[in-house]
C-alpha positions, 0 to 999 in steps of 0.5 A: 059263298063266304065273306071274311072280315079282318083288320080288327084289334085293340087301339087307343082312343083317337087311333085308326083301324082299317077293316077289310072284307074279302069275298069268295064264291061271289063277285062283289061287283054285283053286290051292295056292301055294308058294315054293321057293328054289335056291341056287347048286350046290344043289337047289331046296328048299321055303320056304313054302306056302299053301292055296287059301283062305289058311286054312292055311300051312306053312314050312320050319324055316329061315324060321319066324318070319321069312317070311310067305306070303300071298295076295290072290285078288282080285288073283290074287297070292301074296306072300312077306314076307321079314324078318330076311334072312340071307346063307344066304337068298341064292338064286333064289326060285320060286313054284309052284302046284298045282290044289286038286282034287288031294291036297296036302301043301305041301312036296313039290316034285313036287306042283307043276306050274306054276312061275314063272321065279324072282327073285334074292334076294341078302343081303350080310353 
């Protein structure tokens, strides 16, 4: 079972990036998905989550209106569209998955048992 995050890079403040999370060894239609970020010297924190069907999403207050989480179950992928990026968004971004048969709130890091390796996002001022 593997989650592969990609799409990170260096972008100027106000720019956009689109992160992707591809799954192998598991069918994402049976998993809730989320993105977390971890800046240097800080704890990993919640960014956005989407339920298994794509009918429900939740976001951290800091990214509401700027980031959009989505999924394409036919392609076994989840994405995070990041617009109006700020230097404070600089972090390693991780995708995570939780099987849909278990209780799920969305934002709790300890709910997720499948993690990708992370992709670096750097926003310059």
